[in-house]
N, CA, C and O of each residue as an XYZ file, in Angstrom:
848
protein
N      15.196      5.480    -66.694
C      14.140      4.290    -66.032
C      12.937      5.027    -66.028
O      12.865      6.239    -65.824
N      11.770      4.086    -66.313
C      10.491      5.007    -66.413
C       9.778      4.824    -65.090
O      10.172      4.198    -64.106
N       8.885      5.354    -65.226
C       8.147      5.389    -63.585
C       7.524      4.174    -63.023
O       7.357      4.046    -61.810
N       7.188      3.310    -63.857
C       6.448      2.101    -63.401
C       7.601      1.273    -62.867
O       7.477      0.736    -61.766
N       8.573      1.151    -63.482
C       9.919      0.455    -62.942
C      10.280      1.003    -61.548
O      10.589      0.216    -60.654
N      10.250      2.339    -61.340
C      10.981      2.730    -60.145
C       9.948      2.565    -59.317
O      10.229      2.200    -58.175
N       8.652      2.765    -59.633
C       7.617      2.403    -57.962
C       7.791      0.797    -57.859
O       7.801      0.382    -56.700
N       7.947     -0.309    -59.018
C       8.237     -1.525    -58.653
C       9.311     -1.584    -57.794
O       9.106     -1.923    -56.628
N      10.707     -1.241    -58.268
C      11.801     -1.247    -57.756
C      11.878     -0.879    -56.062
O      12.437     -1.519    -55.171
N      10.985      0.585    -55.973
C      10.974      1.179    -54.737
C       9.948     -0.023    -53.511
O      10.169     -0.222    -52.316
N       8.989     -0.546    -54.283
C       8.172     -1.211    -53.679
C       9.091     -2.595    -53.271
O       9.208     -2.854    -52.073
N       9.575     -3.255    -54.027
C      10.409     -4.212    -53.809
C      11.504     -3.915    -52.302
O      11.608     -4.609    -51.291
N      12.279     -2.476    -52.709
C      12.965     -2.207    -51.441
C      12.429     -2.270    -50.311
O      12.951     -3.017    -49.484
N      11.416     -1.623    -50.004
C      10.409     -1.159    -49.073
C       9.961     -2.541    -48.257
O      10.002     -2.695    -47.036
N       9.536     -3.475    -49.228
C       9.322     -4.911    -48.637
C      10.197     -5.259    -48.273
O      10.096     -5.412    -47.055
N      11.305     -5.565    -48.702
C      12.556     -6.221    -48.420
C      13.001     -5.742    -46.966
O      13.310     -6.543    -46.085
N      13.003     -4.483    -46.814
C      13.365     -3.646    -45.421
C      12.508     -3.968    -44.439
O      12.926     -4.259    -43.318
N      11.430     -3.958    -44.693
C      10.089     -4.346    -44.020
C      10.214     -5.770    -43.383
O      10.062     -5.954    -42.176
N      10.526     -6.851    -44.354
C      10.504     -8.020    -43.651
C      11.967     -8.361    -43.279
O      12.210     -8.668    -42.112
N      12.744     -8.333    -44.003
C      14.406     -8.622    -43.562
C      14.927     -7.648    -42.603
O      15.996     -7.961    -42.078
N      14.339     -6.404    -42.222
C      15.363     -5.577    -41.548
C      14.748     -4.949    -40.839
O      15.149     -5.083    -39.683
N      13.713     -4.116    -40.962
C      12.927     -2.944    -40.281
C      11.998     -3.773    -38.926
O      11.992     -3.517    -37.722
N      11.419     -4.609    -39.544
C      10.628     -5.731    -38.350
C      11.321     -6.016    -37.482
O      11.318     -5.689    -36.295
N      12.283     -6.985    -38.364
C      13.529     -7.743    -37.252
C      14.044     -7.025    -36.122
O      14.140     -7.378    -34.947
N      14.361     -5.945    -36.695
C      14.930     -4.806    -35.599
C      14.193     -4.508    -34.615
O      14.564     -4.589    -33.444
N      12.653     -3.990    -35.130
C      11.479     -3.581    -34.137
C      11.507     -4.618    -33.244
O      11.811     -4.250    -32.110
N      11.285     -5.840    -33.372
C      11.109     -7.149    -32.553
C      12.455     -6.926    -31.812
O      12.484     -6.461    -30.673
N      13.290     -7.188    -32.330
C      14.542     -7.005    -30.974
C      14.445     -6.094    -30.208
O      14.802     -6.217    -29.037
N      14.006     -5.120    -30.631
C      13.983     -3.848    -29.998
C      12.976     -4.116    -28.922
O      13.247     -3.989    -27.728
N      11.717     -4.520    -29.411
C      10.320     -4.625    -28.350
C      10.817     -5.559    -27.242
O      10.570     -5.455    -26.040
N      11.709     -6.677    -27.979
C      11.769     -8.128    -26.712
C      12.836     -7.169    -25.589
O      12.588     -7.211    -24.384
N      14.020     -6.325    -26.119
C      14.979     -5.842    -25.286
C      14.233     -4.755    -24.386
O      14.810     -4.484    -23.332
N      13.037     -4.098    -24.649
C      12.382     -3.569    -23.797
C      11.205     -4.106    -22.910
O      10.556     -3.348    -22.189
N      10.980     -5.351    -22.992
C       9.837     -5.684    -22.552
C      10.369     -5.985    -20.960
O      11.499     -6.287    -20.575
N       9.178     -5.793    -20.225
C       9.660     -6.129    -18.609
C       8.269     -6.569    -18.183
O       7.165     -6.411    -18.703
N       8.699     -7.209    -17.001
C       7.863     -7.864    -16.214
C       6.700     -7.310    -15.376
O       6.940     -6.232    -14.832
N       5.742     -7.731    -15.212
C       4.739     -7.239    -14.096
C       3.790     -8.231    -13.797
O       3.699     -9.072    -14.692
N       3.008     -8.419    -12.771
C       2.237     -9.241    -11.842
C       0.572     -8.824    -12.154
O       0.572     -7.593    -12.136
N      -0.410     -9.159    -12.347
C      -1.593     -8.963    -12.097
C      -1.975     -8.868    -10.297
O      -1.554     -9.717     -9.512
N      -2.671     -7.904     -9.951
C      -2.888     -8.004     -8.368
C      -4.568     -8.013     -8.390
O      -5.185     -7.587     -7.414
N      -5.113     -8.418     -9.321
C      -6.796     -8.838     -9.066
C      -6.969     -9.608    -10.661
O      -6.237     -9.522    -11.647
N      -8.010    -10.235    -10.488
C      -8.800    -10.754    -12.002
C      -8.902     -9.384    -12.800
O      -9.573     -8.421    -12.429
N      -8.300     -9.435    -13.702
C      -7.977     -8.760    -14.820
C      -8.895     -8.750    -16.269
O      -9.028     -9.906    -16.669
N      -9.390     -8.004    -16.929
C      -9.772     -8.501    -18.048
C      -8.901     -8.135    -19.386
O      -8.490     -6.991    -19.579
N      -8.707     -9.003    -20.111
C      -7.607     -8.533    -21.515
C      -8.422     -8.224    -22.628
O      -9.193     -8.961    -23.243
N      -8.113     -6.901    -22.821
C      -8.755     -6.285    -23.933
C      -7.999     -6.361    -25.254
O      -6.785     -6.538    -25.352
N      -9.020     -6.178    -26.444
C      -8.546     -6.332    -27.862
C      -7.681     -4.930    -28.229
O      -6.732     -4.794    -29.000
N      -8.408     -3.889    -27.337
C      -7.875     -2.693    -27.804
C      -7.365     -1.960    -26.466
O      -7.706     -2.354    -25.351
N      -6.699     -1.095    -26.632
C      -6.678      0.076    -25.233
C      -7.900      0.717    -25.340
O      -7.911      1.782    -25.957
N      -8.935      0.295    -24.869
C     -10.261      1.103    -24.634
C     -11.023     -0.010    -23.833
O     -11.169     -1.164    -24.237
N     -11.537      0.540    -22.520
C     -12.466     -0.180    -21.687
C     -13.544     -1.024    -22.374
O     -13.967     -2.088    -21.922
N     -14.036     -0.318    -23.760
C     -15.509     -0.853    -23.894
C     -14.866     -1.851    -25.162
O     -15.763     -2.462    -25.743
N     -13.788     -2.061    -25.571
C     -13.156     -3.372    -26.682
C     -13.704     -4.736    -26.270
O     -14.198     -4.943    -25.161
N     -13.606     -5.510    -27.081
C     -13.732     -6.652    -26.761
C     -12.756     -7.644    -25.543
O     -11.532     -7.721    -25.646
N     -13.368     -8.196    -24.669
C     -12.732     -8.682    -23.882
C     -12.321    -10.277    -24.318
O     -13.216    -11.116    -24.410
N     -10.876    -10.636    -24.584
C     -10.618    -11.322    -24.799
C     -10.500    -12.865    -24.105
O     -10.728    -13.978    -24.579
N     -10.058    -12.444    -22.821
C     -10.074    -13.392    -21.505
C      -9.835    -12.658    -20.452
O      -9.606    -11.454    -20.566
N      -9.858    -13.428    -19.009
C      -9.629    -12.799    -18.029
C      -8.250    -13.449    -17.251
O      -8.083    -14.668    -17.218
N      -7.311    -12.522    -16.646
C      -6.249    -13.214    -16.055
C      -6.576    -13.056    -14.512
O      -7.032    -11.995    -14.085
N      -6.306    -14.249    -13.608
C      -6.361    -14.170    -12.395
C      -5.350    -13.729    -11.555
O      -4.231    -14.056    -11.951
N      -5.386    -12.911    -10.230
C      -4.607    -12.466     -9.717
C      -3.154    -13.400     -9.479
O      -3.124    -14.595     -9.185
N      -1.899    -12.433     -9.707
C      -0.666    -13.294     -9.586
C      -0.254    -13.866    -11.131
O       0.600    -14.715    -11.385
N      -1.245    -13.038    -12.211
C      -0.494    -13.857    -13.338
C       0.874    -13.139    -13.791
O       1.022    -12.026    -13.287
N       1.596    -13.444    -14.395
C       3.025    -12.931    -14.753
C       2.698    -12.183    -16.242
O       2.003    -12.779    -17.065
N       3.074    -11.260    -16.438
C       2.668    -10.466    -17.762
C       4.153     -9.805    -18.139
O       4.851     -9.134    -17.379
N       4.459    -10.191    -19.582
C       5.477     -9.327    -20.305
C       4.618     -8.306    -21.211
O       3.775     -8.494    -22.089
N       5.212     -7.084    -20.605
C       4.297     -5.856    -21.003
C       5.451     -5.112    -22.089
O       6.625     -5.432    -21.902
N       5.171     -4.211    -23.124
C       5.924     -3.748    -23.902
C       5.905     -2.418    -23.917
O       6.915     -1.724    -24.025
N       4.753     -1.999    -23.808
C       4.724     -0.299    -23.631
C       3.245      0.087    -22.728
O       2.259     -0.626    -22.540
N       3.445      1.084    -22.400
C       2.491      2.139    -21.883
C       1.423      2.641    -22.451
O       1.741      3.828    -22.513
N       0.271      2.553    -22.955
C      -0.300      3.170    -23.497
C      -1.535      4.238    -22.946
O      -2.544      3.800    -22.394
N      -1.324      5.545    -23.155
C      -2.286      6.602    -22.546
C      -2.118      6.742    -20.793
O      -2.848      7.319    -19.987
N      -1.268      6.222    -20.655
C      -0.565      6.236    -18.945
C      -1.811      5.066    -18.439
O      -2.016      4.987    -17.228
N      -2.457      4.356    -19.194
C      -3.374      3.506    -18.347
C      -3.346      1.914    -18.725
O      -3.559      0.984    -17.947
N      -3.041      1.840    -20.068
C      -3.188      0.273    -20.703
C      -1.700     -0.114    -20.917
O      -0.893      0.660    -21.432
N      -1.381     -1.408    -20.471
C      -0.144     -2.226    -20.756
C      -0.325     -2.718    -21.927
O      -1.467     -3.161    -22.053
N       0.483     -2.854    -23.062
C       0.678     -3.478    -24.323
C       1.229     -4.941    -23.917
O       2.331     -5.104    -23.394
N       0.438     -5.858    -24.184
C       1.008     -7.251    -23.665
C       0.811     -8.359    -25.113
O       0.107     -8.026    -26.066
N       1.420     -9.440    -25.068
C       0.441    -10.557    -26.022
C      -0.143    -11.694    -25.767
O       0.347    -12.535    -25.014
N      -1.115    -11.810    -26.300
C      -2.163    -13.046    -26.013
C      -2.604    -13.819    -27.358
O      -3.352    -13.451    -28.264
N      -1.843    -15.081    -27.169
C      -2.213    -15.887    -28.263
C      -1.710    -15.342    -29.509
O      -2.320    -15.400    -30.577
N      -0.298    -14.682    -29.289
C       0.453    -14.422    -30.553
C       0.011    -12.931    -30.814
O       0.922    -12.255    -31.293
N      -1.211    -12.242    -30.603
C      -1.493    -11.013    -30.987
C      -1.395     -9.907    -29.903
O      -1.014    -10.237    -28.780
N      -1.749     -8.483    -30.192
C      -1.138     -7.636    -29.078
C      -2.498     -7.671    -28.295
O      -3.434     -8.215    -28.882
N      -2.705     -7.201    -27.147
C      -3.874     -6.936    -26.202
C      -3.471     -6.015    -25.093
O      -2.352     -5.507    -25.020
N      -4.333     -5.845    -24.330
C      -3.975     -4.797    -23.267
C      -4.739     -5.127    -22.232
O      -5.809     -5.734    -22.289
N      -3.792     -4.435    -20.590
C      -4.837     -4.832    -19.716
C      -4.486     -3.643    -19.061
O      -3.567     -2.935    -19.472
N      -5.255     -3.335    -17.918
C      -5.085     -2.120    -17.009
C      -3.998     -1.951    -16.321
O      -3.646     -2.883    -15.599
N      -3.287     -0.869    -16.360
C      -2.121     -0.815    -15.442
C      -2.363     -0.791    -13.738
O      -1.565     -1.207    -12.898
N      -3.645     -0.206    -13.500
C      -4.259     -0.156    -12.217
C      -3.864     -1.537    -11.496
O      -3.282     -1.698    -10.423
N      -4.349     -2.473    -12.399
C      -4.474     -3.978    -11.539
C      -3.119     -4.738    -11.988
O      -3.169     -5.794    -12.619
N      -2.042     -4.189    -11.654
C      -0.797     -4.519    -12.027
C      -0.025     -3.836    -11.126
O      -0.204     -2.730    -10.614
N       1.192     -4.940    -10.950
C       2.441     -4.323    -10.050
C       3.720     -4.629    -10.652
O       3.815     -5.449    -11.565
N       4.775     -3.956    -10.139
C       6.282     -4.751    -10.497
C       6.602     -5.827     -9.333
O       7.463     -6.667     -9.595
N       6.112     -5.857     -8.347
C       6.363     -6.827     -7.632
C       5.723     -8.099     -7.773
O       4.664     -8.041     -8.397
N       6.071     -9.243     -7.364
C       5.027    -10.526     -7.694
C       4.389    -10.739     -6.090
O       4.935    -10.705     -4.987
N       3.206    -10.934     -6.451
C       2.222    -10.721     -5.228
C       2.448    -11.896     -4.322
O       2.552    -12.970     -4.915
N       2.549    -11.929     -2.994
C       2.501    -12.985     -2.024
C       1.270    -13.737     -1.934
O       0.126    -13.300     -1.801
N       1.761    -15.199     -2.047
C       0.493    -16.010     -2.301
C       0.624    -17.192     -0.859
O       1.609    -17.383     -0.147
N      -0.454    -17.702     -0.798
C      -0.681    -18.456      0.732
C       0.443    -19.618      0.540
O       0.830    -20.311      1.482
N       0.925    -19.748     -0.806
C       2.007    -20.980     -0.816
C       3.641    -20.450     -0.390
O       4.572    -21.091      0.097
N       3.561    -19.368     -0.698
C       4.728    -18.505     -0.028
C       4.959    -18.328      1.425
O       5.995    -18.303      2.088
N       3.480    -18.189      1.792
C       3.497    -18.273      3.238
C       3.999    -19.563      3.945
O       4.840    -19.696      4.834
N       3.187    -20.533      3.245
C       3.549    -22.118      3.818
C       4.535    -22.335      3.482
O       5.135    -22.970      4.349
N       5.249    -22.112      2.426
C       6.808    -22.570      2.584
C       7.946    -21.830      3.441
O       9.066    -22.313      3.611
N       7.540    -20.649      3.937
C       8.495    -19.748      4.300
C       8.009    -20.462      5.921
O       9.043    -20.615      6.572
N       6.950    -20.859      6.608
C       6.754    -21.231      7.794
C       7.383    -22.652      8.189
O       7.729    -23.097      9.284
N       7.407    -23.261      6.764
C       8.040    -24.660      7.171
C       9.599    -24.553      7.303
O      10.258    -25.528      7.662
N      10.155    -23.382      7.013
C      11.743    -23.036      7.349
C      11.885    -23.617      8.739
O      12.608    -24.542      9.110
N      11.085    -22.914      9.385
C      11.558    -22.991     11.073
C      10.885    -24.407     11.682
O      10.646    -24.240     12.878
N      10.574    -25.514     11.301
C      10.277    -26.526     11.646
C      11.412    -27.048     12.390
O      12.467    -27.091     11.757
N      11.434    -27.602     14.030
C      12.387    -27.912     14.617
C      12.693    -27.020     15.666
O      13.027    -27.305     16.816
N      12.522    -25.748     15.077
C      12.874    -24.569     16.381
C      11.687    -24.702     17.580
O      10.609    -25.246     17.339
N      12.063    -24.070     19.052
C      11.393    -24.397     20.054
C      10.252    -23.675     20.094
O      10.066    -22.598     19.528
N       9.270    -24.449     20.961
C       8.153    -23.984     21.311
C       8.570    -23.140     22.934
O       9.239    -23.652     23.832
N       7.941    -21.719     22.948
C       8.460    -20.761     23.868
C       6.877    -20.294     24.442
O       6.266    -19.644     23.593
N       6.184    -20.500     25.628
C       4.906    -19.722     25.746
C       4.969    -18.132     25.428
O       6.011    -17.479     25.478
N       4.109    -17.780     25.202
C       4.726    -15.865     25.161
C       5.676    -15.479     24.214
O       6.152    -14.344     24.182
N       5.951    -16.308     23.500
C       7.334    -16.178     22.407
C       7.073    -15.737     21.234
O       5.926    -16.097     20.968
N       7.568    -15.083     20.288
C       7.123    -15.164     19.168
C       8.162    -14.859     17.854
O       7.935    -14.415     16.728
N       9.554    -15.362     18.609
C      10.890    -15.610     17.785
C      10.799    -16.855     16.714
O      10.493    -17.943     17.201
N      11.010    -16.798     15.461
C      10.757    -17.969     14.714
C      12.031    -18.661     14.876
O      12.141    -19.799     14.421
N      13.088    -18.050     15.525
C      14.277    -18.960     15.602
C      14.488    -19.260     17.007
O      14.918    -20.376     17.300
N      14.249    -18.441     17.878
C      14.646    -18.506     19.446
C      13.304    -19.413     20.098
O      13.611    -20.286     20.908
N      12.115    -19.267     19.833
C      10.900    -19.824     20.160
C       9.866    -18.907     20.049
O      10.051    -17.691     20.029
N       8.905    -19.386     19.984
C       7.443    -18.986     19.739
C       6.336    -19.822     20.375
O       6.572    -21.001     20.640
N       5.132    -19.280     20.639
C       4.030    -20.288     20.983
C       3.264    -20.212     19.452
O       3.742    -19.680     18.451
N       2.067    -20.833     19.549
C       1.135    -21.149     18.371
C       0.892    -19.866     17.822
O       1.377    -19.613     16.719
N       0.126    -18.902     18.500
C       0.111    -17.492     17.608
C       1.022    -16.639     17.643
O       0.825    -15.542     17.120
N       2.055    -16.893     18.175
C       3.342    -15.892     18.064
C       3.859    -16.674     16.647
O       4.226    -15.875     15.785
N       3.922    -17.700     16.374
C       4.549    -18.391     15.694
C       3.668    -17.905     14.033
O       4.236    -17.539     13.004
N       2.600    -18.018     14.192
C       1.825    -17.412     12.980
C       1.949    -15.963     12.768
O       2.369    -15.514     11.701
N       1.612    -15.257     13.706
C       1.853    -13.789     13.692
C       3.448    -13.687     13.073
O       3.492    -13.392     11.879
N       4.301    -13.825     13.520
C       5.417    -13.815     13.052
C       5.914    -13.903     11.832
O       6.800    -13.203     11.342
N       5.042    -15.201     11.112
C       5.163    -15.739      9.832
C       4.569    -14.432      8.687
O       5.037    -13.763      7.766
N       3.539    -14.549      9.258
C       2.574    -13.350      8.525
C       3.491    -11.906      8.602
O       3.676    -11.299      7.547
N       3.903    -11.519      9.526
C       4.579    -10.487      9.621
C       5.585     -9.870      8.612
O       5.709     -8.733      8.157
N       6.404    -11.291      8.389
C       7.556    -11.198      7.272
C       7.034    -10.923      6.173
O       7.855    -10.661      5.294
N       5.958    -10.880      5.879
C       5.062    -10.778      4.448
C       4.308     -9.094      4.680
O       3.846     -8.564      3.670
N       4.248     -8.534      5.673
C       3.671     -7.368      5.990
C       2.147     -7.267      6.416
O       1.420     -6.281      6.296
N       1.857     -8.396      6.893
C       0.528     -8.628      7.511
C       0.767     -8.639      8.915
O       1.615     -9.297      9.519
N      -0.242     -7.677      9.461
C      -0.387     -7.860     11.371
C      -1.128     -8.685     11.933
O      -2.288     -8.537     11.547
N      -0.989     -9.643     12.805
C      -1.931    -10.224     13.353
C      -1.818    -10.132     14.715
O      -0.728     -9.715     15.108
N      -2.726    -10.433     15.633
C      -2.694    -10.337     17.062
C      -2.064    -11.536     17.655
O      -2.312    -12.659     17.217
N      -1.248    -11.326     18.650
C      -0.528    -12.686     19.364
C      -1.632    -13.142     20.394
O      -1.659    -12.965     21.612
N      -2.577    -13.807     19.534
C      -3.517    -14.306     20.078
C      -4.692    -15.436     19.426
O      -5.509    -14.995     18.618
N      -4.723    -16.657     19.753
C      -5.130    -17.739     18.477
C      -6.627    -17.190     18.337
O      -7.169    -17.097     17.235
N      -7.150    -16.893     19.337
C      -8.768    -16.310     19.444
C      -8.875    -15.024     18.496
O      -9.820    -14.818     17.734
N      -7.791    -14.212     18.655
C      -7.927    -12.894     17.968
C      -7.634    -13.161     16.420
O      -8.201    -12.618     15.471
N      -6.654    -14.086     16.382
C      -6.767    -14.526     14.870
C      -7.929    -15.040     14.133
O      -8.259    -14.742     12.985
N      -8.537    -15.896     14.987
C     -10.024    -16.355     14.355
C     -10.623    -15.496     13.602
O     -11.240    -15.852     12.598
N     -10.499    -13.944     14.073
C     -11.440    -12.880     13.429
C     -10.734    -12.222     11.987
O     -11.146    -11.362     11.208
N      -9.769    -12.856     12.011
C      -8.766    -12.048     10.867
C      -9.106    -12.651      9.381
O      -9.447    -13.789      9.058
N      -8.877    -11.402      8.547
C      -8.868    -12.009      7.037
C     -10.360    -12.730      6.911
O     -11.244    -12.524      7.743
N     -10.496    -13.458      5.953
C     -12.102    -14.043      5.577
C     -12.197    -15.193      6.073
O     -11.222    -15.855      6.430
N     -13.388    -15.563      6.152
C     -13.795    -17.245      6.755
C     -13.719    -18.046      5.238
O     -13.959    -17.367      4.240
N     -13.447    -19.216      5.111
C     -13.548    -19.939      4.348
C     -13.796    -21.349      4.883
O     -13.287    -21.732      5.936
N     -14.574    -22.092      4.148
C     -15.028    -23.471      4.463
C     -13.797    -24.201      4.388
O     -12.797    -23.832      3.771
N     -13.972    -25.652      5.299
C     -12.955    -26.590      5.444
C     -12.722    -27.057      4.144
O     -11.575    -26.849      3.747
N     -13.466    -27.620      3.376
C     -13.198    -27.928      1.679
C     -12.497    -26.855      1.208
O     -11.672    -26.987      0.304
N     -12.718    -25.893      1.681
C     -11.840    -24.634      0.124
C     -10.486    -24.405      0.666
O      -9.672    -23.799     -0.030
N     -10.138    -24.868      1.942
C      -8.760    -24.345      2.449
C      -7.742    -24.599      1.505
O      -7.592    -25.616      0.828
N      -6.909    -23.351      1.531
C      -5.735    -23.617      0.619
C      -4.315    -23.200      1.704
O      -4.305    -22.577      2.765
N      -3.271    -23.790      0.977
C      -1.956    -23.707      1.605
C      -1.813    -21.784      2.188
O      -2.182    -20.857      1.468
N      -1.325    -21.636      3.324
C      -1.494    -20.289      3.785
C      -2.368    -19.965      4.572
O      -2.174    -19.165      5.487
N      -3.598    -20.605      4.308
C      -4.986    -20.378      5.516
C      -4.425    -20.714      6.922
O      -3.527    -21.526      7.147
N      -5.183    -19.862      7.957
C      -5.287    -20.349      8.953
C      -6.221    -21.380      9.425
O      -7.381    -21.333      9.018
N      -5.797    -22.445     10.359
C      -6.564    -23.208     10.808
C      -6.653    -22.973     12.190
O      -5.709    -23.175     12.953
N      -7.870    -22.511     12.578
C      -7.707    -22.077     14.069
C      -8.968    -23.178     14.833
O     -10.111    -23.480     14.492
N      -8.295    -23.475     15.740
C      -8.827    -24.615     16.777
C      -9.189    -23.788     18.077
O      -8.767    -22.645     18.255
N      -9.959    -24.421     18.920
C     -10.216    -23.689     20.334
C      -8.744    -23.756     21.218
O      -8.284    -24.725     21.823
N      -8.349    -22.803     21.119
C      -6.931    -22.443     22.107
C      -5.877    -22.898     21.152
O      -4.820    -23.366     21.575
N      -6.157    -22.762     19.739
C      -4.694    -22.901     19.000
C      -4.807    -22.442     17.550
O      -5.916    -22.170     17.088
N      -3.710    -22.348     16.825
C      -3.815    -21.856     15.717
C      -2.564    -22.330     14.837
O      -1.428    -22.371     15.310
N      -2.854    -22.670     13.572
C      -1.792    -23.318     12.746
C      -1.677    -23.014     11.213
O      -2.730    -22.643     10.695
N      -0.836    -23.085     10.588
C      -0.733    -22.821      9.061
C      -0.873    -23.919      8.336
O      -0.138    -24.884      8.543
N      -1.875    -23.938      7.338
C      -2.074    -25.166      6.324
C      -1.070    -24.909      5.370
O      -0.836    -23.797      4.896
N      -0.333    -26.220      5.029
C       0.331    -26.325      3.961
C      -0.178    -27.082      3.164
O       0.694    -27.272      2.316
N      -1.091    -27.663      2.892
C      -1.663    -28.346      1.882
C      -1.525    -29.848      2.144
O      -0.704    -30.266      2.960
N      -2.490    -30.816      1.312
C      -2.275    -32.461      1.622
C      -2.723    -32.475      2.799
O      -2.134    -33.407      3.348
N      -3.612    -31.864      3.727
C      -4.164    -32.016      5.044
C      -3.076    -31.917      6.114
O      -3.175    -32.318      7.274
N      -2.120    -31.376      5.599
C      -0.782    -30.888      6.540
C      -1.049    -29.688      7.232
O      -1.816    -28.935      6.631
N      -0.623    -29.287      8.354
C      -0.228    -27.884      9.032
C       1.037    -28.032      9.941
O       1.409    -28.975     10.639
N       1.474    -27.036      9.754
C       2.657    -26.752     10.419
C       2.431    -25.364     11.550
O       1.920    -24.267     11.324
N       3.059    -25.943     12.880
C       2.500    -24.977     13.687
C       3.543    -25.271     14.918
O       4.222    -26.298     14.929
N       3.616    -24.201     16.038
C       3.937    -24.393     17.343
C       3.215    -24.936     18.113
O       2.276    -24.394     18.696
N       3.673    -26.460     18.253
C       2.689    -27.442     18.877
C       2.786    -27.343     20.517
O       1.760    -27.103     21.154
N       3.702    -27.483     21.002
C       4.124    -27.447     22.491
C       5.261    -27.797     22.930
O       5.733    -28.560     22.087
N       6.166    -27.633     24.015
C       7.260    -27.318     24.550
C       7.836    -28.753     24.387
O       9.058    -28.646     24.483
N       7.544    -29.824     24.219
C       8.137    -31.072     23.958
C       8.537    -31.329     22.404
O       9.481    -31.969     21.940
N       7.440    -30.572     21.726
C       7.687    -30.818     19.892
C       8.093    -29.792     19.101
O       8.581    -29.872     17.974
N       7.851    -28.765     19.789
C       8.492    -27.416     19.060
C       7.415    -27.054     18.068
O       6.197    -27.035     18.246
N       8.207    -26.730     16.836
C       7.573    -26.380     15.878
C       7.791    -27.341     14.888
O       8.892    -27.641     14.427
N       6.502    -27.906     14.515
C       6.623    -28.881     13.590
C       5.538    -29.111     12.432
O       4.782    -28.142     12.377
N       5.252    -30.047     11.545
C       4.877    -30.622     10.814
C       3.747    -31.495     11.379
O       4.109    -32.383     12.151
N       2.365    -31.376     11.103
C       1.336    -32.302     11.475
C       0.541    -32.936     10.286
O      -0.201    -32.198      9.638
N       0.630    -34.018     10.021
C      -0.113    -34.780      8.895
C      -1.700    -34.679      8.819
O      -2.215    -34.984      7.744
N      -2.528    -34.272      9.882
C      -3.772    -34.227      9.975
C      -3.920    -33.184     10.382
O      -3.574    -32.927     11.535
N      -4.528    -32.168      9.504
C      -5.176    -30.656      9.963
C      -6.480    -30.960     11.010
O      -6.646    -30.237     11.992
N      -7.071    -31.698     10.817
C      -8.204    -31.885     11.328
C      -7.939    -33.000     12.733
O      -8.795    -33.826     13.052
N      -6.758    -32.863     13.392
C      -6.453    -33.898     14.598
C      -7.048    -33.416     15.960
O      -6.883    -34.076     16.986
N      -7.803    -32.144     15.932
C      -8.448    -31.631     16.975
C      -9.806    -30.771     16.424
O      -9.883    -30.588     15.209
N     -10.806    -30.277     17.248
C     -11.839    -29.688     16.480
C     -11.489    -28.465     16.323
O     -10.923    -27.772     17.168
N     -11.922    -28.030     14.847
C     -11.776    -27.067     14.082
C     -12.465    -25.892     14.285
O     -13.595    -25.995     13.806
N     -12.267    -24.827     14.787
C     -13.168    -23.400     15.255
C     -13.423    -23.129     13.586
O     -14.521    -23.302     13.058
N     -12.674    -22.847     13.138
C     -12.665    -22.038     11.606
C     -11.498    -21.697     10.909
O     -10.477    -21.549     11.580
N     -11.450    -21.553      9.757
C     -10.599    -21.596      8.477
C     -10.507    -19.924      8.257
O     -11.613    -19.459      7.984
N      -9.503    -18.992      8.313
C      -9.387    -17.707      7.877
C      -8.144    -17.600      6.600
O      -7.008    -18.073      6.610
N      -8.700    -16.960      5.751
C      -7.616    -16.713      4.664
C      -7.537    -15.015      5.052
O      -8.353    -14.112      5.236
N      -6.033    -15.168      5.054
C      -5.596    -13.719      5.519
C      -4.941    -13.050      4.250
O      -4.681    -11.848      4.276
N      -4.612    -14.000      2.884
C      -4.168    -13.272      1.715
C      -5.301    -13.720      0.527
O      -5.567    -14.841      0.093
N      -5.747    -12.655      0.248
C      -6.957    -12.965     -0.591
C      -6.433    -12.986     -1.920
O      -7.178    -13.217     -2.873
């Protein structure tokens, strides 16, 4: 067998292995090793594992990522538009971040339970601030047992920018916004914990966002 023919045969074998074997196996191995992380803040997606490389896009907080490998203990290798890209490890987490919608959905579970002045039990009874305090406590956030005290927590947002999970603080009362101009709150002894269809049913003091 002459040298040229041998080279051709070897090239053919290598090409066959790369297209029909090795790459397929690599992709299968890569897919099986992939794991999920979530962004903890707005993060830039880079073309290379280098902070000075081209920024392809930005992912917002809470974006689900499929990560393949960790490069230099700093960059997670992901895929964006079918190509490999990189995001900084420090802006990701294993645990899915809590959202305002998570808070709102959790709060709605306790509709129908009693109102108890001074109470903070989501099942046995709570007053307005005890209810909001205990709902947020479930997610690891500390709020005072006082509607006026809660009015200074978190970040103030405008009425037009309110989102599910925000605290709607009134004068002498507090509720959790659940979307579509509705709130869930420990209203009074007669109605208990309920959903009200008009978030602006009384004078609003402020809107506070606890989860950024």
